N, C-alpha and C positions, 0 to 999 in steps of 0.2 A: 504493502498499500504506500504510495508519493504523500511523503510529510509534508503538515500543510502547517500556516502559521498560524497563529492565537487566533482564534474569532472575536478575542476582547478589543475590544477599542481601544486605539492608543489614548494617552493619557495628556492631549493637548486640546486645545482653544475649541476647538471647530472638527470635528468629524472630516477624513482627509477624502478629496474627492477621485474619483479614480480615472486612470491614468488613458488618455483616450490613447483609441490605436490607432497605427501611421494609415492614410491613407493620404494615396497614387494623386494629390488634387492641387494646385498651384498656394503655395500660401499670399495673401495677400499681399502689397506693395515689396517696398524693401528697405533691409536692415543694416543700418551701419553701422556700422563696427572703427571705431576712432584709437589705436594704442600710441602710446608715449613709450617710448624705447629710449629717454632721456637719463633716466636716471638710474647711471654704470656703476658710483658708485656704492648703492643699497641693492644691485638688484631685484627693481619692482620695475616689473612693468604695465603703467596705472593706465586704466578699457573705461570707456564710456559705448554706449552700446545702445542701441533707437530704435526696439521694438519696435509694428506697426500694430496697433489690433482693431479688430474691425466689430466686437463686439464688450460691452460687456459683461462680465459675470469670471467663472472661475475657469484660469487657466492655469497650465501646467510650464514647465522650464525646465528642460536639461540639461545637467552642466555632460560632454562626451563623455561615454563611459566606460565600451570596447572599440581598441582604436585602430585601426588597421597598418598593420606589420608588426604590429607589435601581438598582434597573434590572441589580444588581452583582455580580460576587462579595470585594467590599469590608465584610467583616465588617473594623472595629480591632483586630485577634487581638495588633496590638503594642503594644498600652494593655491590655493583660491581663495580667496577674504575680502573683506571692505563690500559686502555687496549691498548694496542698497538699493529702490526700485520705485520713480517716482512717477504719477503719471497727474497730469493739471499742476503738476508744481505738489502736489501735496504723497508724502510720505506713501508708499503701497507693503505692507509687511506680508515677505512669506513664511513658510511651511518648509522642512524637510520632510520629503516624503520618508513615514518610518520603515517602510521595507525596501521601498526602491529609495535609496539615498541622496542619488544623482538628480536625483527630482525637484522639486521646487513651487510650490503652490504659492498662488496668487485669486483675490481676486480682482481682477478688473475695474473701477467705477464706472458708471452711468458719464458721458457721454469724453471721454480718453480715448483719446485713437492714435495714442502710443505710451510704452513706457520707455521710462528712462532710465539705464541702468548706468552706476559705473561699480567698478572692483578693481583692486587688482591682481596684476599674475606675480609671487614671489620665487622668485627663477631664486633655487639652492644657493646659497655664500659659504655653503664650502662643500665639498664631495658626501661627507655621509649622510647630507641631508635630501639628498637627491642627484640629478646628472643637474648640474650647473648651468645656463644658457643664456647669458653675458657674461659677459668681463670689458674691462677696460679698451680693451683692443678690438670684440667684437658680439654679435650676438645671435641668435636662431627665435625668429620666431614662428615657434608650431599653433597654430590658431587654436583650434582642437582645447590649447591651456586655457584659453582667455577669453570663453564669448560661456553665451548660457542660446538656447534656443527654442523653439516654441516645439512641442511633444505634440505628435497628432501629425504627422506627417515626416514625406520618404525625405530626406538631406536633401538630394536632386532638384527640389521644387521649394526650395525659398533661399531666395533670394537676398546674397548680402554685397556690401561696397565695404571693403576693407581702404582705412589710412594710417600709417603709420608717419608720426614724427624722431624723423632718424637723432644724432650724434651729429654735430654739426659739422660737416665735411664729410662722413662718413656716404661710402658707393653699399650697393646692394646688388646678389642674383635672384632670381623669382624665378615659377613661373608662372606668376601672375602678372597681366601684360596694364602698363602706366596707363592710369587717364588723364591726371594734372600735379601739377607740382606747382610749391610755392613756398622755397625756400627751403630747410629740409624733410618738408609733409608733403609724402609722396602717397595723392590718391590714386589707385587700384579701379580698374572697368569690376564690372561687378559681374559675380560666378555667380552658381549655386553651392553651395555650403561641401558639399561632397570635393568642388573643384574648389574652395578655402581651404578647407581645412587636408588635401593633397595640393597642394601650394605652401610651403613652410619657406619662408624668407634667411639665407645668409644677410647681415652686412656687416661691415669693420671699417677699420684707421684705415688699415694693409689691405688692398683690392687690386686686384687681375682678373681682366676678363680675356680667356683663349679661345678666337673660332676652333670649330673642332672640326667642322663639314667645310672648310670656304667653298662657296658656288656651290653648296647642295640642295639638295633636294625642300628641305625645311631646315632651320639653324640648328647648333648644335655646339653649347658655350660649355665651357669651365668658368665657372668662377671660381672662386680663390679669396678666401679671409687667412690672414697669417698674422698669430702673435708679432712678429718681428718682419719686416718688409723683406728682409733679404731669403723670406724661407719660398718667397715667389720667382726666385730666378731658376727658372727651367732653364736648360739646354733646348737648342732646334729638336736633337734627336726627342727628346722625354717629349717631349710636344710631337713629333712624330710618330710618335710608339700613341700617345693617347689618341693619336686622329687614329691611327691604324684599327684600336679598338672600335671609334665609329665605321669605320668600313667593314673590317669582320661580322659586324653584328650585323651587318646588312645582309652581308654574304650569307650571313646561315638563313635570317629572314625572311628578308628581301620586303618583305612592308612595312611601311614604318605608320605603326598608330598615335602617333603624336607631329602636334604641327611645329613644333618649340619644342627641345629639350633642352634641359638645364643641371648640369650636374651643382652640385654647391659642395664647397670642399673648404674646408675649416687646417688648416696648419698648427695646430695648438697642442700645447699639453694642461691646456687653460679652463679650455670651454666642454663641456663633457663628453666623453665618447661617442658616438652613431654610424649607423650603418644603415638606412634607413631609403624604403622606396616607397616614390610615387608615380606615376601615372606621363609625368613631365618632366620630370627634375628627379634627384635625392642629394639628400642628406650624407654625410660621408664627410667625417675626420679623421684627417690624419696624421705623421709625428711630425715636427713639424722639416724636419731633416728627411721628406717624403722626394724633394728634390733635392734639393744638396749635399743629402748622404745615401746616394741613389741604391751604392754596390754595400753599402754595411743595413740598410735598411729596409725588408720585406716584410714585415706583419701583414701592411695596410695594401698588397701588391695587387690582390685579383678583389678588390673591397667596392672598387669604379664599374667590373667589369659583372659583380654579381649584381649591385644596383637599377644598372638600365639594363640588364635582366633582366628584370621584374616586369618594366617597364610590356613589355608582352607577357610572358609567365608571371601571372598575380595582378598586376593590374587590366590589363584587360581584359586575357583569358584569366579570367579568377575562378576558383571555388565554391560551386553552387550551393557550397553549406557557409559559403562565406555573403553569400551576394544579399544583404539583411539593407530591413530601411532606412533608419536611421544607426547613429552611433550610438544610441543606450537600445539597441539590437542585440542580444549575444548571436555573437561566430561561432559555429561549429570547425573543424581542425581538422577536417580526419584525412584533408587531400597535400597535407601540407608537408609531405613526400613529395608532392611530385610539383606543386609552386615554390618552395624552399630547395629540399634534397633537389628537382632538375636543374633550380638556377645556380646553387653549393655547383656540381657538372657543371653547365654552362660555363658558368664564372671561371672558373680555371682553365678550362676550354679557350676559352675565347683569352683569357689574361694568354697561356701562351702563341697563341696564335698572333699573337696581335703583338708582343714582345712584351709584354708588365711583366711577364715571369719567360727565363727560356725555357725547352722544351727537356734539361735536364731537372733546370728547379720544379717545375709542375710537375715532374717524374717521381723527385723525391720525396717531396710533400703530399704525392701523391699515394710511395710506402708508408710517411706516419700518418698516414689516414686509416691503411689495411692496417699497417699495424695497431695503432687504439681499438678499432673493430674485430681485430681476429681477441682479442682479450677482454672485448667487453664484457666479463660475467655475468652481467646484469641482464643476461638473456638466458639465461639460464629460469628465469621465474617473470620474465617484464618483455614482449614481444614490444618491436618499432613501429608497429602503428601507433600502440597504448601513449609514445612519445608523444606523439602529437597534441597531447591534452596535457602535455607544460606547459605552456607559459598559461593556462588558468588554473592550473595547481601550485606549482611553484614561483610562475613568476616572472622568471630570471636570475632569482636567489640562489647564492654559493650553495651549492650540497659540500658533503662532504667526502663523501664513498660516491663517487659521479663514475666508477667504474660499475657498481653495484644498484645506486640508481640508477639510472641512463634517467638523460637528463635532455629532452631534443635534438636525438637525433637518425630524428630524418634529414635534418641536411647534411648531415657528411657518410650515412649509414646508406640516406638514401644517393647521395655521390655512385657511392658502390655499385645501388641495385643500379640504376641508369645507364655505368658504362659496360656494367652483365647485361643492358638489354641492348645498348651498338652496338656490344661487338657480338651479340647476340643476331642480328638482324643484317651486321655483315660479314660474319658463317654462309648463313644459311641463302645469303643472296651471290653466296661468290665473290664479295666487294664491289657490288654495283649499287647498291643502296645503304645507309647507315642513318642515324637518329638526327641528323643533319637532315634527312627526308621527312621523318617526325615534324621536326617541328619548325619546317617550312609549310607543310599542310595545316599544323594544327594550329601555328601562332603565326601562319604568314601570308596570312590573306583577309581579302578585307579592308585593302590598301587605303590608307585615309581615314580610316573607321576609328572613333574613341572610343563608342558604348560597349560598356562591358561588356562581353560574353561568356555566360557562364558556365561550365561545363560538370560533367561525371564522371567519377571514376566509368561508366562502361562509355561513354564518349570520349578514353582515355586507350580503352583497349580498341573502338571499332577503327579509331585513327591508325595504329598501333599494327593491326593487322592490315591497313592500305597500306603499308611500306612493304608487309610480307606475313603471308600468314601464319599463323602459330599460336595455341593455347596463349596466349596472352594472358587471360584474369584468374587461371593457375600460377601461369609465374611468377605474375604479378606478388597473388597472396599469399605464396609460397614463402617468399622474402619477406614480406612485413608484416609474415601472422608466426613469423617462426618464434621459438617462444621453447624453453625444457634443458633438461642436461645434454639431450647432442645437438641442440641447435646450435647451428655455426654461422658465420658473419658470409657478409653473401661478397666472397671473392673470387667465381670464376668468372667473370667478365678483366679481370687479370690475369690469370692465366689462357683465355680467352684469346686477349689483346696481347700475347708471344712473350707474357712476363711472372716474375713471381719474384712472393715475397720473400726476404733474406733478409740473417743480422750479420754484420760488421762488427769487430771491437775501433771501429771509427765512425761519425756520425760524416754524414753527406756534410760538402760543404751547403749546403741551402741549410740543413738542420743546425749545421755549427755558423750560421750569418745568422740564421733566424733568433737561434737561443742564446747568443751573445745578446742581439736587441733585445732579449724580451728578457735578460739577468735571468734562463735558469736552465737545472742542468739535471737530465734527466738520466736515473737509472733506475725507469720503470722492468723493464726488463732483465735485467740483473738483480741488482738488491728488493726490485716492487716497489721504489719510491721516488716523486719527483722533488729536487730541493728551486729555493729563491735567492732569492737576496738575502744574507744573515744568519747563512744554514739553514733556513727555515723550512720542513717541509711544508711542500703545496699540496699534494696529493701522494694516495697510498695503492697502489693495485689489491684492491679484494680478495682474501685469501692466496697471495703473491709472499714471497719473506718476511717483507716487512710486516705484512698483518700480521702476519703468522708469530712474528715476535714482541709483538703489541705498539707498533710506532701507527701511528695517525697524524691527521692534516694539523700545523700551527704547533707542531712539538719542532723543538729546535738542536741541532745536531753542534756541541759543543767542542767533540777531540772525536780523532781517528786514530785509529790502534797508539797513544798519548802522546798525540799533539795535532794541536788548534786547529779547528775544521775546519776547509777549505774546500771547494771545490777539484782541485787541480788535490787534493790528496784523497782524495775519495776517492777520482776516477784512479790513481796512480797505488789506492791499496785494492781496491777490486781488482786491478790487473796481477798485484804484488801474488793475490790468493789464488793465480790458478796454477800457483803451488800448491797441492792436497795438504800440504803443514802448515799454510799460512792464513785462520781465517779474520775475518775483518771483523775490526773490535772499536763501535759509538758508543759514546756516553755521549745521551740526551737529555736534555733540559725540557721539562714537563712540566711549565709555570715552574713550580716553589721548588722540586722535584730530579729531582738524577740518577740517573739509572745506564747502565753498561748490558750492553747489543751484541752480542759475539754473533755474526753472521757463519754461517757453516756454506760456504758457498766459492765453488773453485771453475764457476767456465766462462771467468772473464766479464770483459764491456759486448755489450750487445746493445746494436740502434739497425733500427733498420732501415734499408735499399730495396729495389727490384732487379731482379737479375733476371738475364735474358734465356728466355726455352729457346733453350736449340732448336731449326729444322721448323717452327711457327711459324709463321708471320708476326709481323712486326705492328697488330694491326693497332695498338696504343700510339705509336708512331706517328701514321696516320694520323690519325686522332686528335693528335696535337699540331699536325703540320698546319701552315698559315692556309687560308681559302683562297683559292686567284680569282672566282667567279660564283 
């Protein structure tokens, strides 16, 4: 029997009215939304909003709760403050709905034609409060965090005209189209609420725009803000790589479902991190040395390709269970292994095809992914399909036992499944067809259409069968739903691609560079843990040696074989322990407790890499090769 709320009315001044169902009819009038984004010191966005009203009586306003791209009910309502509503100059009392706390009930007084609202969006001032969206050098306007909207309507039927007052002299990037400008006050053309929330703004004192498709059929631009002006200094070669990205996307899909596309890029270690897709833009935060430290900074290399891919996969074609009336209608995430998993696949493939990653770097990254999921023991009790619920269950909070709990594995395990699909198509067709044919048939149609096209599992299966006949439903479900002691990671695509997962006593150049950047040291495949800065344990492999020795994330290694701990000494100790008579002895600090842990381990260091399978077609190499047309 379904659980029900208490039938006892809440102890409020008046009964709460019902929240109206969303109707697919136009909301009368145009909402105006004015944001003052000049209070940089205190990180406060001051907002004035005017909502037309057609009649007196009860009305419900929503604060957006279910956020696209976040895949969950994560609207930061705690950062909304100072709500004051007036009509005809008189204060209008609001009451929060006790069952749906993102809903505010008001009574529109007789004779009123508008509700005038003032409020503040309080950007976090420190990282422990949430994602920082305003710094002295840049800001990120995400409209869903600083507005209320009328319940009872589809978002696409509510029209809003936004205006922003920027700090003096700042420049900005957005998918919104400018309407008029007065000094530092920029008014944008009216759009529907769905488009508005899908069109964030990056602005900053250090700004550069780069044309990524000169003379192309529709503008594609990189709008870059930075903590320091020097970060904007891209070389001609780096600019060409970004242009290659656009060209390779076109060669993959053929059609464009945008009239212009704007990368919003923040080169920063002050603004909160983000990688978030939109239909005609994307929000991307990268290291300040993205350009200037190109050879030593790899962690953000496939971010731009991943987020742009979503313009086709996730935004134009979107899962049918995510196609909902408004931002307070619950999302279902059962197809995130397509939305995110296939995008993870093509994000790295296009990164290699464009030059954001070399072919070898892409293969080394794939080896790391394969090793991670080959040892993802949480598959014993939890299928990958179930991890599509994680954005709702755990809302991207850190987990202490990731290899056992699992967390949003539809991204990278999904990537492995799509490699499996791609190589299967290539094998069955003798190399005449590939997943690229599916991509063009599924996403590369209706050129110029911006209207979302929802899809189902059955649509995916039918499109795959349109490329090559196979029992794709069983193929996919077998991999998505695999759990239990005998379940294994979906690594068949590697072997069919001509490669296999192997281990060496030295990390690949890619892994070595990446982990130097991230300040990580990986002993997962030997001692069963990974460390970060200060020799603190970041993760422990469930049922691995460290786990069986009682170690956990957060503990600190203070000594290795009687000497002060360091990553180098730990590496040397594991190597020395290849002598069966030599153990690895650690002193570990857990809060105020110290203890000695002895590892009877003698197999040396183990780092993942891919190894060629002799006599097999190199399908993986072909997948990563740039397309010429």
